[in-house]
C-alpha positions as CSV (number, residue, x, y, z in Angstrom):
1,M,13.8,-9.4,39.4
2,R,16.4,-11.9,38.2
3,P,19.5,-12.4,40.4
4,F,22.4,-10.3,39.3
5,P,24.6,-13.3,38.3
6,T,21.8,-14.7,36.1
7,L,21.5,-11.3,34.3
8,I,25.3,-11.4,33.5
9,A,25.0,-15.0,32.4
10,L,22.2,-14.2,30.0
11,T,24.0,-11.1,28.6
12,A,27.1,-13.2,28.0
13,A,25.0,-15.8,26.3
14,A,23.6,-13.3,23.9
15,A,27.1,-11.9,23.1
16,F,29.3,-15.0,23.1
17,G,27.2,-18.1,23.2
18,G,26.1,-20.6,25.9
19,F,29.6,-21.8,26.7
20,A,30.8,-18.4,27.9
21,A,27.6,-17.9,29.8
22,T,27.9,-21.2,31.6
23,G,31.5,-20.4,32.6
24,L,30.5,-17.0,34.1
25,N,27.5,-18.6,35.9
26,D,29.9,-21.1,37.5
27,L,32.2,-18.3,38.5
28,F,29.5,-16.5,40.5
29,Q,28.0,-19.7,42.0
30,K,31.1,-21.7,43.3
31,P,30.1,-24.3,45.9
32,A,31.5,-24.0,49.4
33,Q,33.5,-27.2,49.0
34,A,34.4,-28.2,45.5
35,A,34.2,-31.9,45.1
36,P,36.8,-33.6,42.8
37,S,35.3,-34.7,39.6
38,A,36.5,-36.7,36.6
39,A,37.7,-35.0,33.5
40,V,35.0,-34.4,30.9
41,A,35.2,-33.4,27.3
42,V,34.5,-29.6,26.9
43,P,32.3,-28.9,23.9
44,T,33.6,-26.3,21.5
45,V,30.0,-25.1,20.7
46,A,27.1,-24.9,23.2
47,A,23.5,-23.9,22.7
48,L,21.5,-21.5,25.0
49,P,20.0,-23.4,27.9
50,T,16.4,-24.5,27.6
51,A,15.5,-23.0,31.0
52,V,16.9,-20.4,33.4
53,D,16.0,-20.4,37.1
54,G,13.4,-23.1,36.3
55,Q,11.7,-20.9,33.6
56,V,11.5,-22.3,30.1
57,L,12.8,-19.8,27.5
58,P,10.1,-18.8,25.0
59,S,10.3,-19.9,21.4
60,L,8.4,-18.8,18.3
61,A,8.9,-22.2,16.7
62,P,5.5,-23.8,17.7
63,M,3.6,-20.8,16.3
64,L,5.7,-20.7,13.1
65,K,5.0,-24.4,12.5
66,R,1.3,-23.6,12.3
67,V,1.6,-20.4,10.2
68,T,4.4,-21.4,7.8
69,P,2.3,-23.6,5.5
70,A,0.0,-20.5,4.8
71,V,2.8,-18.3,3.5
72,V,3.7,-18.9,-0.1
73,S,6.2,-17.6,-2.7
74,V,4.6,-15.8,-5.7
75,Y,6.2,-15.6,-9.1
76,S,4.8,-13.4,-11.9
77,R,5.8,-13.3,-15.5
78,Q,5.3,-10.7,-18.2
79,T,6.1,-10.8,-21.9
80,V,7.6,-7.6,-23.2
81,R,8.6,-6.6,-26.7
82,V,12.3,-6.0,-27.2
83,A,13.3,-2.9,-29.3
84,S,15.7,-3.6,-32.1
85,P,19.2,-2.0,-31.7
86,L,18.9,-1.1,-35.4
87,G,15.8,1.0,-34.8
88,P,13.0,0.8,-37.2
89,F,15.2,-0.8,-39.9
90,G,15.6,-3.9,-37.6
91,D,12.0,-4.8,-38.3
92,D,12.4,-4.7,-42.1
93,P,13.1,-8.2,-43.4
94,V,14.6,-6.9,-46.7
95,F,17.1,-4.7,-44.8
96,R,18.1,-7.6,-42.6
97,R,18.5,-9.9,-45.5
98,I,20.7,-7.4,-47.4
99,L,23.0,-7.0,-44.4
100,G,22.9,-10.7,-43.5
101,I,21.3,-10.1,-40.1
102,P,19.6,-13.2,-38.8
103,D,16.1,-13.0,-37.3
104,M,16.3,-12.4,-33.5
105,P,13.7,-13.0,-30.8
106,R,11.5,-9.9,-30.6
107,E,10.2,-10.6,-27.1
108,R,11.5,-11.6,-23.7
109,V,9.9,-12.8,-20.5
110,E,10.4,-10.6,-17.4
111,R,9.9,-12.3,-14.0
112,A,9.2,-10.8,-10.6
113,L,9.0,-12.4,-7.2
114,G,7.1,-11.8,-4.0
115,S,5.1,-13.5,-1.3
116,G,1.5,-14.2,-0.5
117,V,-0.7,-15.4,2.3
118,I,-3.4,-18.1,2.1
119,V,-6.4,-16.6,3.9
120,D,-9.1,-19.1,2.7
121,A,-8.0,-22.7,2.4
122,T,-11.4,-23.9,1.1
123,R,-11.6,-21.5,-1.9
124,G,-7.8,-21.2,-2.3
125,Y,-7.7,-17.4,-1.9
126,V,-4.2,-15.8,-1.5
127,L,-3.6,-12.1,-0.6
128,T,-0.6,-10.4,-2.0
129,N,0.5,-7.0,-3.3
130,H,-0.7,-5.4,-6.5
131,H,2.8,-4.4,-7.4
132,V,3.8,-8.1,-7.2
133,V,1.4,-9.2,-10.0
134,E,0.9,-5.9,-11.8
135,N,0.6,-6.4,-15.6
136,A,1.5,-10.1,-15.3
137,D,0.6,-12.5,-18.1
138,G,0.7,-15.3,-15.6
139,V,1.3,-16.0,-11.9
140,S,2.5,-19.2,-10.2
141,V,2.7,-20.0,-6.5
142,T,5.2,-22.3,-4.7
143,L,3.8,-23.7,-1.4
144,S,5.9,-24.4,1.7
145,D,5.7,-28.2,0.9
146,G,7.4,-27.6,-2.5
147,R,4.3,-27.8,-4.7
148,Q,4.1,-25.4,-7.6
149,V,0.6,-24.3,-8.7
150,E,-0.5,-21.9,-11.5
151,A,-2.7,-19.2,-9.9
152,E,-5.8,-17.5,-11.1
153,F,-5.9,-13.7,-11.0
154,I,-9.1,-12.5,-9.2
155,G,-8.4,-8.7,-9.1
156,S,-6.2,-6.0,-7.6
157,D,-6.4,-2.4,-6.3
158,P,-3.4,-0.2,-7.1
159,D,-4.6,2.5,-4.8
160,T,-4.1,0.3,-1.7
161,D,-1.5,-2.1,-3.3
162,V,-3.7,-5.2,-2.5
163,A,-4.2,-8.1,-4.9
164,L,-6.2,-11.3,-4.7
165,I,-5.3,-14.6,-6.5
166,R,-6.6,-18.1,-6.2
167,I,-4.8,-21.4,-6.3
168,P,-7.0,-24.4,-7.3
169,T,-5.5,-27.1,-5.2
170,Q,-6.3,-29.2,-2.1
171,G,-4.6,-29.6,1.2
172,L,-4.1,-25.9,1.9
173,T,-3.6,-24.2,5.3
174,A,-4.9,-20.7,5.9
175,V,-3.8,-18.3,8.6
176,P,-6.5,-16.8,10.8
177,M,-7.0,-13.1,10.6
178,A,-6.9,-10.8,13.6
179,N,-8.5,-7.5,14.3
180,S,-5.8,-5.1,13.2
181,D,-7.6,-2.1,14.8
182,Q,-6.6,-3.6,18.2
183,L,-2.9,-3.5,17.3
184,E,-0.9,-1.2,19.6
185,V,2.6,0.3,19.4
186,G,5.0,-2.1,21.2
187,D,3.1,-5.3,20.3
188,F,5.5,-8.0,19.1
189,V,5.1,-9.1,15.4
190,V,6.8,-11.5,13.0
191,A,7.3,-10.9,9.3
192,M,7.3,-13.9,6.9
193,G,8.1,-14.1,3.2
194,N,10.5,-14.8,0.4
195,P,13.2,-12.1,0.5
196,Y,15.4,-11.9,-2.6
197,G,14.1,-15.3,-3.7
198,L,16.1,-17.0,-0.9
199,G,13.0,-19.0,0.3
200,Q,10.8,-18.7,3.3
201,T,12.4,-16.4,5.9
202,V,11.2,-15.1,9.3
203,T,12.1,-11.9,11.0
204,S,10.7,-10.4,14.3
205,G,10.3,-7.0,15.8
206,I,7.6,-4.7,17.3
207,V,5.0,-2.4,16.0
208,S,6.7,0.9,15.8
209,A,3.6,3.0,14.8
210,V,0.1,2.6,13.4
211,G,-1.9,4.7,11.0
212,R,1.2,5.8,9.0
213,S,0.7,7.7,5.8
214,G,2.7,9.9,3.5
215,I,4.8,6.9,2.3
216,P,5.6,7.1,-1.5
217,V,4.3,3.6,-2.3
218,A,0.5,3.6,-2.5
219,G,-2.3,6.0,-2.7
220,Y,-4.7,5.4,0.2
221,Q,-2.5,4.6,3.3
222,N,-3.0,3.5,6.8
223,F,0.2,1.5,7.3
224,I,1.5,-0.5,10.2
225,Q,5.1,0.4,10.8
226,T,7.4,-2.2,12.1
227,D,11.2,-2.7,12.7
228,A,10.9,-6.4,11.6
229,S,13.0,-6.6,8.5
230,I,11.0,-6.4,5.3
231,N,13.2,-6.7,2.2
232,P,12.5,-7.0,-1.6
233,G,10.6,-10.3,-2.1
234,N,8.8,-10.0,1.3
235,S,6.1,-8.0,-0.4
236,G,2.8,-9.6,0.0
237,G,4.0,-11.8,2.9
238,A,2.5,-12.1,6.3
239,L,2.8,-10.0,9.4
240,V,1.5,-12.0,12.3
241,D,1.2,-11.6,16.0
242,L,2.6,-14.0,18.6
243,Q,-0.6,-16.0,18.5
244,G,0.0,-16.6,14.8
245,R,-2.9,-14.4,13.7
246,L,-2.5,-12.3,10.5
247,V,-2.4,-8.6,11.4
248,G,-1.0,-7.2,8.1
249,I,0.3,-7.8,4.6
250,N,3.9,-6.7,4.2
251,T,4.2,-4.2,1.4
252,A,7.4,-2.0,1.6
253,S,10.6,-1.0,3.3
254,F,12.0,2.4,3.4
255,N,15.7,3.3,3.1
256,P,16.8,6.8,2.0
257,R,20.1,5.3,0.8
258,G,18.5,2.7,-1.5
259,S,17.1,-0.7,-1.1
260,M,20.5,-2.5,-1.2
261,A,21.9,-0.3,1.6
262,G,20.7,-2.5,4.4
263,N,17.6,-2.6,6.6
264,I,17.2,0.4,8.9
265,G,14.1,-0.7,10.7
266,L,11.4,1.0,8.6
267,G,9.0,-1.6,7.3
268,F,5.4,-1.1,6.4
269,A,2.4,-3.4,6.2
270,I,-1.2,-3.0,5.1
271,P,-3.5,-3.6,8.1
272,I,-5.5,-6.8,7.6
273,N,-8.8,-5.1,8.3
274,M,-8.1,-2.8,5.3
275,A,-6.9,-5.7,3.1
276,R,-9.9,-7.9,4.0
277,G,-12.3,-5.1,3.0
278,I,-10.5,-4.8,-0.4
279,M,-10.6,-8.6,-0.8
280,D,-14.3,-8.7,-0.1
281,Q,-14.9,-6.1,-2.7
282,L,-12.8,-7.8,-5.3
283,I,-14.7,-11.0,-4.8
284,A,-18.1,-9.3,-4.8
285,N,-17.5,-6.9,-7.7
286,N,-15.7,-9.2,-10.2
287,G,-12.2,-7.9,-9.4
288,V,-13.2,-4.3,-9.1
289,V,-13.1,-1.9,-6.0
290,R,-16.0,0.5,-5.8
291,R,-15.1,3.4,-3.5
292,G,-17.5,5.7,-1.8
293,T,-17.1,9.5,-1.8
294,F,-18.4,12.5,0.1
295,G,-18.4,14.6,-3.1
296,V,-16.6,17.6,-1.6
297,E,-13.4,19.5,-2.0
298,S,-11.5,20.7,1.0
299,Q,-8.3,22.4,2.2
300,D,-6.1,22.4,5.3
301,V,-6.8,24.6,8.2
302,D,-4.0,27.0,9.1
303,E,-3.6,29.2,12.2
304,R,-5.2,32.2,10.6
305,T,-8.2,30.2,9.3
306,A,-8.6,28.5,12.7
307,R,-8.9,31.9,14.5
308,G,-11.5,33.1,12.0
309,L,-13.6,29.9,12.4
310,G,-13.3,29.9,16.2
311,L,-11.3,26.7,16.4
312,D,-9.1,26.0,19.4
313,V,-6.4,24.4,17.3
314,A,-5.5,24.6,13.6
315,R,-6.6,21.1,12.4
316,G,-9.4,19.6,10.4
317,A,-10.5,19.7,6.7
318,L,-12.2,22.9,5.7
319,I,-14.9,22.2,3.1
320,T,-14.6,24.6,0.2
321,R,-17.0,23.0,-2.3
322,V,-19.9,20.6,-2.1
323,Y,-20.9,19.0,-5.4
324,P,-24.7,19.1,-6.2
325,G,-26.4,15.7,-5.7
326,S,-23.4,14.3,-3.7
327,A,-23.6,12.4,-0.5
328,A,-22.4,15.5,1.4
329,A,-25.1,17.7,-0.2
330,T,-27.8,15.2,0.8
331,A,-26.5,15.1,4.4
332,G,-26.4,18.9,4.6
333,L,-22.6,19.5,4.7
334,Q,-21.9,23.1,3.7
335,P,-18.9,25.1,2.4
336,G,-17.2,26.6,5.5
337,D,-17.8,23.5,7.6
338,V,-14.7,22.0,9.2
339,V,-14.6,18.2,9.5
340,L,-12.8,17.2,12.7
341,S,-13.5,13.4,12.8
342,A,-15.2,10.7,10.7
343,N,-16.7,7.6,12.5
344,G,-14.6,8.6,15.5
345,Q,-11.4,8.7,13.5
346,R,-9.5,12.0,13.9
347,V,-9.2,14.2,10.8
348,D,-6.3,16.6,10.9
349,N,-6.2,17.9,7.3
350,R,-7.7,17.5,3.8
351,A,-5.4,14.5,3.1
352,A,-6.7,12.7,6.1
353,L,-10.3,13.2,5.0
354,H,-9.5,12.1,1.4
355,N,-7.7,9.0,2.8
356,F,-10.6,8.1,5.0
357,E,-13.2,8.2,2.2
358,G,-11.0,6.4,-0.2
359,L,-10.9,3.4,2.1
360,Q,-14.7,3.1,2.4
361,P,-16.9,1.1,0.1
362,V,-20.0,2.5,-1.5
363,G,-22.9,2.9,0.9
364,T,-20.8,3.2,4.0
365,Q,-22.6,5.1,6.8
366,V,-20.3,7.8,8.2
367,K,-20.9,10.0,11.2
368,L,-19.0,13.3,10.8
369,D,-18.1,15.6,13.7
370,V,-18.2,19.1,12.2
371,R,-17.6,22.6,13.5
372,R,-20.0,25.2,11.9
373,D,-19.8,28.8,12.8
374,G,-17.9,27.9,15.9
375,K,-20.5,25.3,17.1
376,P,-20.3,21.5,17.0
377,V,-22.6,19.7,14.5
378,Q,-23.0,16.0,13.8
379,L,-24.0,14.8,10.3
380,D,-24.8,11.3,9.0
381,V,-23.5,10.7,5.5
382,A,-24.2,7.6,3.2
383,L,-21.3,7.5,0.8
384,K,-22.1,7.4,-2.9
385,E,-19.9,6.1,-5.8
386,G,-17.7,8.6,-7.4
387,V,-17.5,9.4,-11.1
388,R,-14.6,7.6,-12.7
389,N,-14.9,8.5,-16.4
390,A,-16.5,11.3,-18.5
391,E,-16.8,12.2,-22.2
392,G,-15.2,15.7,-22.8
393,A,-18.1,16.8,-24.9
394,T,-20.5,16.6,-21.9
395,L,-18.3,19.1,-20.1
396,D,-17.5,21.5,-22.9
397,P,-17.7,21.3,-26.7
398,R,-14.1,22.3,-26.9
399,L,-13.2,19.0,-25.2
400,A,-15.1,16.9,-27.8
401,G,-13.3,13.7,-28.8
402,A,-11.5,13.3,-25.5
403,T,-12.3,10.8,-22.7
404,L,-11.4,12.0,-19.2
405,K,-10.8,9.7,-16.2
406,E,-10.0,10.1,-12.5
407,L,-6.4,9.8,-11.5
408,D,-5.6,6.7,-9.5
409,E,-4.0,7.5,-6.1
410,S,-0.5,6.3,-7.1
411,A,-0.5,8.8,-10.0
412,R,-1.8,11.5,-7.7
413,Q,1.2,10.8,-5.4
414,Q,3.6,11.0,-8.3
415,L,2.0,14.3,-9.5
416,R,2.6,15.9,-6.1
417,G,6.2,14.9,-6.3
418,L,6.6,16.6,-9.7
419,I,4.6,19.8,-9.1
420,R,4.9,21.5,-5.7
421,G,1.5,22.2,-4.2
422,A,-0.5,20.1,-6.7
423,Q,-3.7,18.8,-5.2
424,G,-4.8,16.5,-8.0
425,G,-5.8,16.4,-11.6
426,V,-7.7,14.6,-14.4
427,Q,-6.1,12.2,-16.8
428,V,-6.8,12.1,-20.5
429,G,-7.8,8.7,-21.8
430,N,-8.5,8.3,-25.5
431,V,-8.5,11.3,-27.9
432,A,-10.1,10.7,-31.3
433,R,-7.9,11.9,-34.2
434,D,-9.1,15.0,-36.0
435,S,-11.5,15.8,-33.1
436,R,-11.6,19.3,-31.6
437,A,-9.6,18.1,-28.6
438,W,-7.0,16.5,-30.9
439,N,-6.6,19.5,-33.1
440,S,-6.0,21.7,-30.1
441,G,-3.1,19.4,-29.1
442,L,-4.6,17.3,-26.3
443,R,-3.1,13.8,-26.3
444,P,-3.8,10.4,-24.5
445,G,-2.0,10.3,-21.2
446,D,-1.9,14.0,-20.6
447,I,-2.8,15.1,-17.1
448,I,-4.9,18.2,-16.7
449,V,-3.7,20.0,-13.5
450,G,-5.3,23.4,-14.0
451,S,-8.0,25.1,-16.1
452,S,-9.4,28.5,-16.8
453,S,-12.8,27.0,-15.9
454,G,-11.9,27.1,-12.2
455,E,-10.1,25.2,-9.4
456,F,-10.5,21.4,-9.1
457,G,-8.8,18.4,-7.5
458,D,-10.5,15.5,-9.2
459,L,-12.9,14.6,-12.0
460,P,-16.1,15.6,-10.1
461,G,-14.5,18.9,-9.4
462,F,-13.4,19.3,-13.0
463,R,-17.0,18.7,-14.1
464,A,-18.4,21.1,-11.5
465,S,-16.0,23.8,-12.7
466,F,-17.9,24.0,-16.1
467,E,-21.1,25.1,-14.5
468,R,-20.1,28.5,-16.0
469,K,-18.2,27.8,-19.2
470,P,-15.2,30.2,-19.7
471,A,-15.0,32.4,-22.7
472,Q,-11.5,31.0,-23.3
473,L,-10.6,27.5,-22.2
474,V,-6.9,27.1,-21.3
475,L,-5.7,23.9,-19.8
476,N,-2.5,23.4,-17.8
477,I,-1.0,20.1,-18.9
478,L,1.5,17.7,-17.5
479,R,3.0,15.5,-20.2
480,G,5.7,13.1,-19.1
481,R,7.8,15.3,-16.8
482,G,7.2,18.6,-18.6
483,T,4.4,21.1,-18.2
484,G,2.7,23.4,-20.7
485,R,-0.6,25.2,-21.6
486,L,-3.1,24.4,-24.3
487,L,-5.7,26.9,-25.7
488,M,-8.7,24.8,-26.6
489,Q,-10.3,25.9,-29.9
């Protein structure tokens, strides 16, 4: 333990600076006989001592000198069309000429800023967030040495908010990647990025939690929570440990009073193991992520259901439907089974099971711990690729002319915020004019959240609900922020 006087000195140093601490230290450690000394100039400002009781004070500076060159500023730009204040008449050259209105620019360039991390110096790969480069016409990167380089977009995944870009230049420095599965609550971490466009900034803190979900920013979630300050512009930056190894990609901060109300110690980062898996898929699949799926629908286990199934506690994902030909059907999973863990990862509810499968690539081998009729069962499942698109006519003739597609996870999260209890839905892509679907009122962008064909949570479930075609097909539709019903003719 440190001597009591030293503790007081350090406390004073933190509060008032080194000069006050030095004075207090002298007060407690007066020599027995004070020797006269010559007058010396007293500095008005003093730094903290480099050592206390012979122990060198720790500094992050050496580690940061190694990591800083790998953290970059990312600038994206998008050209958007500007609506005329005169409405449709503003686009009429005759109307403008009659009124003497000069031609005005019809487009403007919107810019966004963020951060990125060089993870492969040889190939120039930079990890950042999807929302930093979303819909961008071009992306540029500013390196720590001041060089500005136009970046090549490789691909992105909105469901995990991960994006990969490439900068074709030499002399790059990459940050080594750690195993984020070994990160523990209480570990010290450092967040690096470009907040508010101020330039490279470093903040420090600890890991507050791991495995966080339910944050309204991305679909599939397994966030690292930290109290290191993460502000707008930090998105896509590095979260590193004290050895300078990359443990996460900064993605969001949470403040119920708004982003400008100040940091309250709730920052979130994507674990690097998760981001690395997405990056590998983007490289291997030409910028596309191919997700595996069990091919099931499930629901939460409540207290009453738990008692009926012989469970000690009310947790797990209760399987309610297994799609024919799915990975789950091949492995022998049955309706009524309760999934308690997947590859050793605890499954508390249907959202946890859905989140787990959404983070696995096609072909992943998964060991499920299942409770069936009150007895433990283990099943090995090889995940298959889920259906992402379908022609309406293949489901039911009354949907002819419409293209249906799976909701991405960000849209699914928004849907739950608009409709209480909503489990999912199916989005309408294109609808051919004068087709049966068009004439019944179906429009592009509609989200089908319910149907007289039966319950469903996603596109495979919607397809399965038409095994027995209903005499009357009624769709519950979300359009914008309003809901309604369509009788399909």
